[in-house]
ZAGUMAR-695811 format. One record per residue (C-alpha): residue in one letter; z, y, x. Coordinates in steps of 0.1 Angstrom, whole numbers, plus 5000, padded with zeros to 4 digits. Each point is the difference from the previous one (the first is absolute). Last residue first. Example, Ala and Ser with C-alpha at 12.3 -4.5 7.8 and 13.67 -1.06 7.14 Angstrom:
s507149895137 a500749664986 
END
This chain:
r542912417042 a498250164976 a498949654982 e503849954994 k500450324985 m497349944976 e501249664993 p503350134988 r498450224977 f499550414997 v497850204976 e499050385005 e499250224974 g498650354994 v499350304978 t502249844972 y500550254970 k497649854976 d500849645012 m503850084992 k499150114965 e498249674994 l502649825017 d502950114977 p502949865018 e502549884972 y503450154998 g503449805004 i500250045036 g500649635004 y500449844967 g499750194968 s503050174985 p499150365005 v503050225007 t500050264973 i499350355016 e502550294986 g499650405001 d499450004962 v497249735003 a498749975036 e496749775002 v498749805029 a496449904991 p499749694983 t498049855018 i499750125035 i497450215020 d501150304983 e498050264980 e499750384999 w502649995026 y503450205012 r502450024970 d498149784982 s501449695020 g503650084987 a502350165024 t501849805028 d501850315015 g503549814996 p502850074977 l503749975017 t502049685000 f497649795021 g503149745011 p499349794970 l496749875013 t497550074971 t498650295021 l498249735023 a497849864972 v498950354990 n499150105033 h497849665005 a498350094969 r499050345014 g498849845028 i497749804984 g498950284975 a499150285021 e502650165020 l500950365005 m502549945028 g502749944978 g503949995005 c502449754987 w503650124996 l503349925016 d503650104996 i502349935033 g503449824991 k499949835035 k499949664984 v497350084978 c498150185029 y500249715021 d498449754969 h497350254996 i498950045035 k499949645004 k497749994966 a497750265014 e499449805034 t499149714979 l497750214978 g498050135030 g499750195031 v502750304993 r497350254992 g498049804978 i502549884977 k501650354997 v503750064998 n501450314994 i503550025013 i502850204987 r503450165012 c498350085034 s500550075037 g503549874998 l499849865035 e501149644987 v497250054973 a497250105021 k500849725028 r500249754970 a496750124983 d498250005033 e501349675009 l498949864965 s496450125010 h497650294996 i502250284988 s499250375015 e497150044978 d502350004968 l503650125005 c501950144971 v502350325007 p502750054969 t500550354991 e503250135010 l498550085036 e501750095031 e501149655012 q496649854988 l498050275021 k502149875033 a498849634989 h496850104996 d500150145034 i500749665012 i497849774979 d496550105009 d496549865002 h498550184974 a501650335008 l501950194977 p500250044959 q499649654994 e500950014965 v502350244981 m502149844975 m501249994966 l499550394997 d502750214986 f498050315006 d502550235023 d500649725024 l496150065009 m501050325017 k501549805027 l496549935013 l499150375003 e503150045022 l499449695023 d496450075004 k500450035039 l501249634994 t496449924992 y497549994971 a496749834988 s501449635007 n498449894965 a501850294981 d500449814969 a502350164975 m501749854969 l500850074965 p501849834967 v499450214975 d503050224983 p499050335011 f496250004991 s498550345001 e502750145023 r499949705022 v496050005001 a500050375011 r502949955025 i498049715017 i497050225003 e501950285014 i501849775025 d496949805014 a496350105004 g500550245032 p501349725021 k498949674982 i500849844967 k498949674979 m501949994969 k501249694984 i500949984965 r502349724984 k500149814967 y496350054991 g499950034963 q496550114994 e501350364990 i501950025031 f496549955019 g498450284985 r502750225002 v499949915037 t496550144999 e500850314984 v502850105024 m497749915033 q497250224984 e502750294997 k501349965035 s496550035013 d497049805017 q501749674993 i501549755029 g499949654989 i502349874970 s501349655006 i501349824966 g503249814990 v500149664990 d502649784981 i499449644999 k499949734974 e500949644999 k502250045029 d501449675017 g498450025036 g500449715026 l496950025020 a498649704984 e500950144965 a498450335005 l496849835014 t499949794966 l500949655006 k497449704994 n500849855036 r496450045012 k499950334981 a502950125021 y498949905030 l496550134996 d501550364992 w502249995030 i497149875024 a498150284984 g503050255013 e500149895032 v496650085008 a500050334987 s503650045015 k499149925035 a497050254998 m502550294987 n502549885026 n497950055028 r503349985024 r500249815027 i498449654998 p502949745011 s501449994962 f496849894985 i501249634999 e503150114989 n498850214970 v497849704991 e502649774996 d501850214977 p496949914978 h501449644994 n498749665007 i496850125020 e497849745016 k497650165023 g496449965000 l499250375005 l503250185003 l500350145036 p496150055001 v500650224972 l502350245015 i498650065032 d496150094999 r499350034963 i503250164989 v500550215031 h496550114999 a499950124963 n503450135004 t498750255027 e497150094979 v501950064969 t502450235022 e503649925013 e501750275022 a502250114970 y499750274971 w497350185019 p497849755015 y496950054982 s498249744977 f503149934984 a502149675002 v501049854967 s498749675007 e500049774967 g500949654997 w498549704976 g500949644997 s497449724992 n500549624988 g496849805013 e502349705005 e499950035038 d501150344997 i498250334997 a501450345014 e498250314986 i500750355018 l498950354987 l499150265023 f500350384994 p497650304997 k501550294977 d497650314993 q502450264987 m502050145027 t501850315010 g502050065031 f503249915021 s502550224977 t498849844969 t496950024978 f498549754977 p496450084985 h499749874966 k498449714981 m500249795035 r496649885015 m499949625008 e498749855033 m500649635008 r499649835032 r500849624990 m501749745022 r499849634991 i502449725015 e499349644996 k501449675005 i503850105001 i502149684995 m502849994974 
END
């Protein structure tokens, strides 16, 4: 397939509720959508998961727009691509900027699957017809509010509860939830809010039979996490520390974690996510697919990735209605009794709702090979 045109939409959508982590609180979500179009007029879609502020990673919506427009798109326009893995190789000389890479590569994966009359899950090698999903709950104002919030999601059938924590909003809240729901699969996500000075506090997590504690220490660390895992019975899960297969390999060899959260945007795309998956399957490391408050396109990519056999734990890919009054795909992603049925349509399996996309589009740029030539 030859990439004849790439479109980049700037989107702005408002989430149904504010979402609070140790980084801060957000409700308005600007993001980018990428549409890649081939010589036959077929199109594939990808979504950038960067935030407007560099609190999760160094990337932002603005840096993604620059890197996509000025660096990544010129590398692909007019090129013949036989398989999406080639995009990973083409982008490999560009350091980091993984969320920008992932948005563009994701559009190529969707396009490739459609051209080959495959679901994206099939193109990736997935074999599940349904996936288990959990829910991610932001920091609440009180332990009582957290308990009631958890209760509501358990009643909806979610298979795993993830609670955001930070210093001062951790042990007592977890205790209250565990006492109220002694059997629910429960995990805590710290988003790098602690250090080894908090070791005694973190060891208290062993009292609550948690599935895992996610990224308790620094966002770029694997050394201190290894020291922490030695002290904890609770499995440590790494998130922000893992940007590539090499990061995953080093973390596993050091004993820094027993579980890895794979986020497509964080690792630079579906090809790198597959590499991490294959390695972790060989090493017996459990995987799950994390969420970045995606709209429908990004959420659909998460669904497809989770169909791979190594994703043994429920991910963060809740239904669209958890976050949005209306989504930009048809049908919206729906979770029923804690499960999402993997769509059977070609590509991501959900249709982009262009009318709704237009409603939330605040800007658009179009790139074609002739424009690249004219700029020389």
